[in-house]
N, C-alpha and C positions, 0 to 999 in steps of 0.2 A: 759353325763351320761344316759339321757331319752333314746338315741338310744341303747345304751348298754343294759339298762333294758328291752326294748321292744324286742330286739333280743333274749335275754336270755329267756324271757317268751315264745316266739314263738317257739324256739328250744325245750324247754320242753313240749310243746303241740303238736309238729309235729307227734307224734304216735297216736293222738286222733282226730285231725281235718284235714279236706281236705283243698285244696287250697283255696276254696271260703271262707271258715270258718276262714282260718288264715288271709285272707285279711280283713274280718270284724273285727277280733280281733284287728288287727294292727290299724285300723281306730278308733276304740273304745278307744284304749289305747292313741292314738294321741290326741283325743278329750278331754279325761279325764285329761290327764297330762298337757295340754296346758298351764294353768293358774299356774301350779306348778314347783318349782325348786327342782329338784331330786338330792340329795346328798347321798352318801353311807358311811357307816363305813368302816374302813380300814379292807379289807377282805384277807382271805387267798389267795395268788397267785394262780391263775387257773393252773391246770396241763397241760402241753402243749403235746397233743398227736398227734402232727403232723406226727412225725416218724412212729408211730404205723399206721396211716391212709394211709400213703404213701407206707408203706410195704404191707398192706392189698390191696391196688389198684394194685401194681405190681403182687401180687399173682393172683388177678382176671384176670388180662391181660394175664398172663401165661397160665391159665386154658383156656382161650379163643383162644389160640394156637398162640400167639405173639413169635416171635423168641427170643433168648437170646440178640442178638444183639440190637434188638428193645427195649427190656425191660430195657437194659442198658442205651440206650439212654433216655428212659422215666425217669428213676431213676435219672440221672444225670441232666436232664433238671428240673425237680421238686424240687430236692434238693437245685440246685442253687437259684431258685426262694424263696424258704422258708428261706434259710440262708441270702439272700439279704434282704428280707422284715422284718425279725425277729419277725413275728407274728404267732399265731395260725392259721392254714389254715382255721379254721371255722370262724375266724372274718376278713379274707382277703376281701377287697372291690373292686370293679371294678377300682376305680381310683389308688388303690395301684398297680394293674397290668398294667395299662396304663402307670404309671410312671416307672415301673420296665421295661417294654418292650422298652420305649423311652430311657432310660438311658442305657439299655444294647446295643442297637443299635448304641448309640453315643460312648460309651466306646469301644466296639469291632469293630466299622465299619463295623457291619454286614449288609448283603444284605436283601432285603425285603423277599426274599425266606427264609431265616433263621429265620428271625423274625416271619413268618407266621407259620413256622414248630413249633416254641416255643408256639405260640399261640394255635396251633391245640393241642399240648400235654396238655397244661393247660386246655383247654376246655374239654378234655376227663377226665382229673383228677378231676376237679370240678363237671363235669356232672355226674360222679360216685358218688361222695360225695352227690349230690342232690338225685340221685336215691336210695341211700342207707340210705336217711333221716339224714345224719351228718350235713348238712346244708340245709337252706330254698331254696336258689336259687343260682345257679352258677353265680358268679361274671363275668365270661367270656361271658355270654350271650350277652351284650351289646358292646362287643369288636369284630367287623366284621372283616372278611377276609382281609387281607392284599393284596392291588392290586400289582401284580408284571408284569413286562414286558414280553412278550412273544418273547423268542429268537429263530430265525429261524436257525437251526443248518445246516452248510454248508456240502454238500455230496461229495464224490469223483466222479469225472467224469469218463467216460469210459476209456479215456486216462490215467487218474491217475492210475486206477486199472491195465491197460496193462502194465505200468511202473512198478508197484510192482510186477506183475507175472513175468516180464522179469528179475527182480533183485533177484528172489527166486533161492537160491542154493541147496534147500532140497525139496523133495516131500511133507513133512509135512508142510512147510511154504506155498507151493502153495495151498495145501488143505485147510489150515486155512483161506487164504485170500478169496477163492472161497466160503467157507462156511459162512464166516460173510457177504460178499457182496450179497449172494444169498438168505440168510434167514432173515438178518436183526437182528439176535440175538445179545447180548451183549457178550463181551469178557469174563466177569465174568460167564456168562451162558455156553459159549463154553468149558471152562476149566473143567466143572463139567460132561461134556458128557463121558458116557462109550460106548463101541462097541455096546451093545445090545440095545442102544437108537437109532441106526441108522436102518432105513428100506430102503434097497436099491430098493427093488421091487417098492414101492410106492413113492420113493424119499422123505421120510419124516423123521422127526427127533423129539424126545421127549425131550423137554427142561424144566429144572426145574428152574423158575425165583425167584423173591423176595417172601420171605414167603413160599418157597417150593411149589409154584403154578406151576402145570404142565400144558403145552401147546404143541401143535403140530405145527411145522414149515416145509416148504418144501424148498428142494434144486433144482438146475437146474441139466441139464445132464453134463455139464462140471465139476461140484462140484462132481457128483457121480463118474466120471471116475478118476478125481485126488484123491479122498478119497480112492477109491477102490486100485489105484496104490500104494498110501502110505502105506495102511493096508497090501497089498500083500509083501511090501518090509521089513516088520517088522518080527523079528524072535522070539520076546518075547510073552508071555502069559499075560501080563498085560491087564486088563479089561478096563483100561482108553483109550479113544480114542486118545487123545494128551498127551502121557505119561510124556514128559519133561516139561510140563506146570503144572502138578498136584502138589499141596502142599500136605505135609504128612497128613494134618488132613482133606483133602476135601473128598467128597463123593466118594464111589468106588461101 
């Protein structure tokens, strides 16, 4: 009860005191109440505004430019935590979150990468609550980054690439293999390419990655030749570079 009382007083004083003053206030309350037993009368249950705070956080991240896919991931992750703990987010403690992450990993057999992704999202949420003066201190501060193993991804050898090229039956497939091999772009980035993203003179390509971040990649002479042959063979006016890979909702 003492801890709840001190937390409530400090939250009420947030708009008026800086961090040093809040620390001193807490020390004084601890000393003053040390020899007292604090009991409270049955009070009206506190209104839980967790959902409102989560909604405001998502709105803030949307203004910052996060994609709708990212926002949905944030929302789902935070909602799952709130539902599991069953507490107002203002009163969630570090130990609550440690227990939640441990239980989540055990129940879902999640990888360390997944658990650290959840930790990062919760850290962003509680840091925002702290910045906006809804809480005194983020409970995620003392939960450090989860150590993950570095996996070295295997690459295709020159022989493997030649085998794939030999088995191509269409100019499009050959151009795709060369484009991926020479630029190192992701498949998800390649399917978003339009014709005007390609600069044959400079042998470069404009790629839109995660978060709509734009970057330039370069391709070799063989890719240029095969890509030109593929485009010359087409009779359509579609802007997409690889038309048969384009989903209806994708960028054009």
